[in-house]
N, C-alpha and C positions, 0 to 999 in steps of 0.2 A: 547693541544689536541682539535683535531678538526674532526671530521666526517659528513661524505657524504653519499647521501645517495636517490634512484634515485628518483624525481617524483611522477614516478606512484605507486613503489613500497608503498611507503608513502600512497596516495592514499588509493591505492587497503588493507594497511592493514587497516587504518581508518573504511572503508567503511565496514569488516571484521570483526570489535570488536563492530561499531555502528550500525547495519543494524537492528536493531530494534526501539530503537533508531528516527533513520534516514524511518524506515517503517511506525511509527506509528506520526510524526509528517507531513508526506509530501504526500508517497505515497499513506496510509490508505484514508484521507482527499480528495482527491486529489481523487481519487475511487469514494467515495459518494460522490464526489461534479456532478461528468462525472453519473454518475446512475441518480439519483437527477435529473438531466437537463436533459435530457434521457426521462426519465419515469420509468425505468425500475425496481424502489422498487412499481407501480401499478402495473406491468407483474407480479413479485415476492411475490409480496400478492396474489393475486388472481389465481397464482398457487398453493400457499400456501392453503390458501381457497380451491379449486378445491380438491385435493390431500386427504385432510383430510375431506372432502363431507361436508365441514362448507357452501361452498358457493352456 
């Protein structure tokens, strides 16, 4: 028995079934790395402090 599956369909199915793992291992760390590189964390922390009335 021989089964043929289109490569694009196989890749799409893989990503749809495993998007959480892909996000956790690739996307989220990349976003954090870029945010740290651009000092977004400092700005966000300052805004949070101002919003809470702490700083």
